[in-house]
N, C-alpha and C positions, 0 to 999 in steps of 0.2 A: 409674449408667447414664445419664450425661448425653448427650443427643442434640442435634441442631440444633433451632433454633426451628421450622423447617418440620416436622420429625418430631414435635415436641411438639404442634404444631397439628393434625397428622393424627390422633394418638392421641386428643387431646381431642375433636376433631370426631367421631371414631368412637364415643367413649363417649356424646357428646350424642345422636347418632342412635340408638344402641341404647336409651338412656334414654328418649328421646321416643317410640320405638316401643313400649316397655313401658308408658309412660304412656297412649298412645293405646289400647292393648289393654285395660288395666285400668280406665281412666277415673279413676284416683286421682291427679288433678293436684295436689291439696294434701293432704298434705305431700310427695307424691312428687317434686315439682320440687326440693325441698331435698336429697333424696338424690342426685339427678342432679348438682346443683351441687356437693355435697360430694365425690362420687366423681370427678368431672371435675377438681376442684381438686387432690385428692390425686394423681391420675394425672399431671396436667400438671406438678406440682411434682417428682414423682419422675423423670419423663422428663427434665426440665430440670436435675436434680441439686440441687434446693433442699431436699430431705429434710424437716427439721423444720418449716420454714415452710409447706410444703404441707399437712402433717398438721394443724397448728393451725387454719387456716382451714377446711379441708375437714371435719375432725371436728366443728367447731362447727356447720357447716351441717347435717351429719347429725344432730347432737344436737338442733338446733332442730326438724328434721323428726320425730324420735322424740318430742320434747316435744309437738309439735302433734298427732301421731298419738294420744297419750294424753290429748288434750283439755286441754292446758296444765296438767297436774297439777304442783303445786309440788314434790312429792317427786321427780319425774323431773328437774326443773330443778336441785334441790340435789344430786342424785346426779351429774348431768352436770358441774356446777360443781366438786364435790369430786374427781371423776375427773380433770378438767382440772388442778386444782391439784396432785394427786399426780403426774401425768405430768410436769408442768412442773418439779416439785421433783426428780424422779428422772432425767429425760432432758433436762436443760437444755443448750441449745447453748452453746458456749464464750463467745460474746459477752455472755452474761448472768451469767457467773461473776465473782466479785470478783477483781481482779488481785492477784497475789502481791506482798508488800512487796519493794521494791528496796533493797538495801543497797549503798552505795558503798564499796568496799574499796580504792580507788585510793590513799589516803593512808597505808595501812599498809605 
């Protein structure tokens, strides 16, 4: 669903306004701002058609927010790190895969 940069900016701006409204209403600025950053990064990446790259940065922002919400518990940190490693191993974009060996058969 790749859109123009203008549309991506409109979607991201809308998410920021909704997120800031929720933060004003709840008063939970920290770690709430990390959730707004993460959701807006994921949304902007999806709207621009960047897929994987939007998820990686956005989900890490959300993970830091969750980690802060649980008072920087190391167990939460290691779970987030482990989930990130598993997702990276299973849903790896093609640029991180090893290239297939090339065999030159022109002399045969």
